[in-house]
Structures are given as structure tokens and as C-alpha cells.
N, C-alpha and C positions, 0 to 999 in steps of 0.2 A: 488810488492810494498804494495798492499792492505793486503796481508798475513802478512807482517812484521808489518804494523800498527795495525792489529788486534791482533797479538801476543803481541805487546807492550802494548796495552790497557788491555789485559787480565792480563799481569804481573803487571801492575800498579794497577788494581782494587784488585788483590790478595794481594799485599804488602801494599796498602794504609791503611787498617784498623790496621795492626800490627804496622806500622810506626807511625800512629796517636796516638795509645795507648802508644807507647814507648815515644813519645814526651810529651804527657800530663801527664803521671804518673811517668816518670823517669827524663827526661831532664829538664822540667820546675821546678819540686820540687827541683832538685839538684841545679839549678841556684838560686832558691829562698833561699836555705840554705846558699849559699855563700853570697847572698845579705844581709840576715838578720844577719849574723855574724858581720856585720859592724855597727849594731845599738845597742843601749841600749833600751831594751824593756821588759816589764814584761810578755807579751804574751796575756794579757786579756783586754788591753785597747788600745786606738788609740794613746797614747802618745809614740812616737818613737823619739829617739834622735840619729842622726848620730854621731858616735864616731870613725870612721875609724878602725884602727887595735888595739884599746885599749883592746878589748876582748882577742885578741891573746897575747898581752903583759901581761895581767893579768894571762892568762892560763899558759904561760911558766914560770911564777914566782910562780906558785902554787905547793907546795909539794904534794898535793893530786893528781894533774894531773900526776906527775911522779910516784906516787904509783900505780895509775890505769894503767899506761902504763906498768909498771913492772909486774903487775898481769896479764894483758892481754897477754903479750909476753910469760910469764911463762906458762900460760894455753895453748896457741897455741903450744908451743914446746912440752910440756908433752903429751897433748892429741893427737897431730899429730903423734909423734914417736910411742907411745904405740899402738894407734889405728891401724896404718898401719902395724906395726910389727905383731900384732895378726891377723889382717885381712888376710894378706898374708900367714901366717903360717896355719891358719884354712882352707883357700881356697885351699892351696896346699895339706893338709892332706885329705880333703874331695874330692878332684879331683883325686889325684893320688893313695892314699891308698885305699885298698879294705876293707872298714869298713861297718859293719852291721848298717842299719838304717841311711844311709847317708841323705836321704830325710827328715827324722825326725829331724836330726841335723840342716839341712838347715833352716827348718821352725822355730825351737827353737831359733837359732841365729838371725833370721830376726825379730822376734816378737818385741824386744825393739824399732825397727825403726817405727813401726806402732802405738806405744803408744804416747800420747801427753807428752810434757815436764812436764806438771803439774802432771800427773800420775807418771812419773818416779821420779820426785822430791819428791812426797809423799812417794814412795816406799823407796827411799834412806834415806829420813829423818827418816823413821821408823827404817831402818837398823842401822843408825848412832845414834839412841837414846841412851844416856849415861846410862840409867837405865834399859830399857827393850829391847834395840836394839839387833838384831841378831849378829852383829859384836862383840860387847863387850861380849855377852854371849859365843860366840865361843872362844874368847881369854881367857876368865875366865877358860875354861877347862884346859888350859895350865898353868895358873897362880894360880890355886887352889882357885879361887874366892877371891883372896887377892888383896889389893890395891884399889886406887881410880878409878872410871870409866873414860875411856878416852873420852874427849869432842871432838868428831870428827868434829863438826860444831861450836864449841865454843873456840877452841884453835887456836890462830892466826898463830901458827907455822905449823899446819897440815891441816887447813881448806881448803886451796887452793888445796891440794892433794885429799881431800875428794870430793870436787867439781869435780875435774878432773876424779875421778873414775866413777861418775854418767854419765859424758859426754862420756867417753870411752865406757861404757856398752851400751849406747844408739846407738853409731855409728858403732861399729865393724861389726854387722850383715849385714848392707847395703853394705859396701865396700867389705866384704867377698863375697857376692853374685856376685857383679860386677866383681871381680877378678876370681871367679870360671867360669864365662861365658867366660872370655878371655883365661884362662888356658885350658878349654875344647876344644878350637880350635887348640891348639898346637899339631902337628902330633906326635903320639906315637912312630913313627919310629925314631925321634930325640933322645928320651930317650933310646930306645933300642940300637941305635948306640953308645951312650955315655956309656951305661953299658958294651958293648963289649970292649970299650976302657979303661974300668976300673974306670970310674967316679962314685963316690958315690952319694947318694941322695943329700947331701949338695952341692956338686959341680954342679950337674944338676940344682938345684934350682937357684943358683947364676949365672951360665953360660948359661943356656938355658931358664928357666922360666922367670926370671926377665927381661933379655934383650928383650924377645919376647912380653912381655906385658907392656913394659916400656911406650909406648904411652898412654895406659890406666892409668897407675900409675901417669904419669905426669899430665894428665888432672884432675884426681880425687884429686890429691894432692893440686893443685891450688884451686879447688872448695872447698875442705874440709877446708883448712886454712882460706879462706875468710868467709865461713859459720860459722866457729868456733867463729868468732868475734860476730856474731849475736846469736848463740846458748848459748854462755857464758852469755849473758845478760839475757836470759830467765831462765837459771839455777840459776843465782845469785838472780834474783828477786823472784823466787819461793822457794829458799832454805835458803838463808842467808841474803838477802836484802843488801848485801855489807859488812856485819859485819863478825867477830867482829872487831871494830875499823878500818874499811875500808880494812881489810885483803883480801877481795874478791871483792872489788870494781873494776869494769872493765870499759872500754871505754864507752859503751852505757848506763850502769846503772848510771854512773857519769853524762853523758849528760842528761839522763831522769830526774834525781833528780834536776839538776840545772835548766833545762828548765821548768819543770812542778811542781816541789815541792817548789823550792826556788824562783820561778817567775823571773828567769834570762834567758829569752828565747834567747836573743842575744848571751849571753855567752854560752848557751847550743848549739846553732847553730855553734859557733866557734869550740866547741869540735867535732861536727859533721863533719865540714870541715877537721879537722885533721884526724879523723877516715877515711874519704873518701880518702884523699891523702895517708895515711898510707896503706890502703888496695890496692890502685892502684899501689903504689910503690912496695909493697910486691908481688903482682901478677906479675909485670914486672920482678922483681929479680928472682922469682921462675922459670918463663919461660926461662930466660936466663941461670940460673944455671943448670936446668934439661934438657936442649936441648941436644939430642943425635941423632946419625945417625939412620934413620929408618930402621929396620930389617924386612925382609919378609921371609915367609916360605911356 
């Protein structure tokens, strides 16, 4: 009996600090965001006025909110699909193919992940520069230096894709390394048996590799999509500030500007509530859609 009590105390004292920090820095602030979304408040004074759900009513009547929603979803879809496609492709190539300098390529691909968003934004802003940028200079080789320079961060039709390019470059290496670790644990005998049966590389990839690392893909997919909401804010604020004409405004940049620039803190917190519910719902949908039977080897 004393042993059980001692074990219970040990578990309690081990978990208590983590639970306390979780409550203080996550649960309480989240509840406070929901509470403040019901008030009209500038954020810098004590004058708070309870207005119920008026902030949400105003939000759903705002064209700018729907534009930020569209931009956020478009970035999530583009960045997720391209990042995971290339991460899986590169991981498979560096794991299964006998390439020289495999360790070198692993390090090179991972480098963007250790750089700060500010540094990456500065690099891509220089690349996208319409007059002296590397991208326009490269394209001019094929255009014979004719025509107007492309405004990669100034044209509202293409700026969202320019932003996605920087985000993809930053993320590929990290997920490639994670998938390489999973692929390295797949027994080579499975591939050898598949080759004897006449299965090609493509068939092996989709019928053996993907199913056996699906648990890892599912976990990283959910994590990546939710983190993209946060990362898009950082890239937007450091590269475009939401411009031109709101073409790159996303959830969190819109919330930040409303709460801290326009002194509409309560309205900004209403946006935060929507972002929270959207992220929670998206994670639940992803978990349901990607659920598969667990395969062992």
C-alpha cells in the first residue's frame, strides 16, 4: 500500500510542473482570448464595454476577413502539397538510391530549417527583387533581357505564390529528414521481394514505402498544416506586410493589425477565436480523413 502511495506521489510531483505551466501559459490565455472577444476595447486603457457577439457579427460581414481566409487556405493547400511531395521524393531518393555525397545533401537540405524566418525572408526578398534579383536575371536569359521586370512581391496575382515558395524552401528539409528516418527502418527484404515479383520503383514507393510510414506522414501532416498558419504570419510580416492591397493578408497578420495597430483589441481577439476553432476543426478533420489501418513489418 505504501509503495503505491509513494509511486502516486512521485508521478504527481513529476507531472505537476508541466500541468501547471500548461494551465498558466495555454489554458488561461486561451480562455482570456474567448472572454475578450466579447468586449469592445482598445487594448491600452481600462475602458471595456461588453458587446456580446457584435465583434463576430462585424467579422463575418467584413470582406477583408473572407479575403484573409481565402489567402490562408490557399497557402495551406499549396505549401502542404508541394512540401510533402518533395520531402517524400527527396527522402526516398536519398534513402534508396546509391547516390554519392548523401550525407552532404542531407545537411544542405536541412540548413533552411535552422535559419530564422527573418533571414529566409531577406534572402527571398533579394531573389525576388525586380531589378537586381536572381530570379528575374535568370528568366532574362531566356527572354533576351526584353520586357518589363516581373514584380514577384508587387503583383497581387502572383505574390501569394512567391510567398509560398519561401515557405516551401524553408520546410522541405526538416520533413525530408523525418521521412528518411522512417524509411531507413523498412526492411530491404520487402523491396527485394517486390522486385522479384516485377514491381517497379514507383509501385514499390506507393505500395510499400508510403503505407509503412503512413503513421509518420499522418502525424507530421497535421502538425505541419497547423504550424503553417503560424509560419505564414511570420513570412507575411517580414516580406509583404499583407500587401499589395491585402493580397497576402492572412489570419494572424489581420488579427495583429486589428488588435495592435488599429486599437481594436476585442475585434482582434474575435479573429483569434475563429483561428483557434478553424485550427481545431482542421486537425480533427485531418485525423479522421487520414485514419488508416496500422501496418507492421
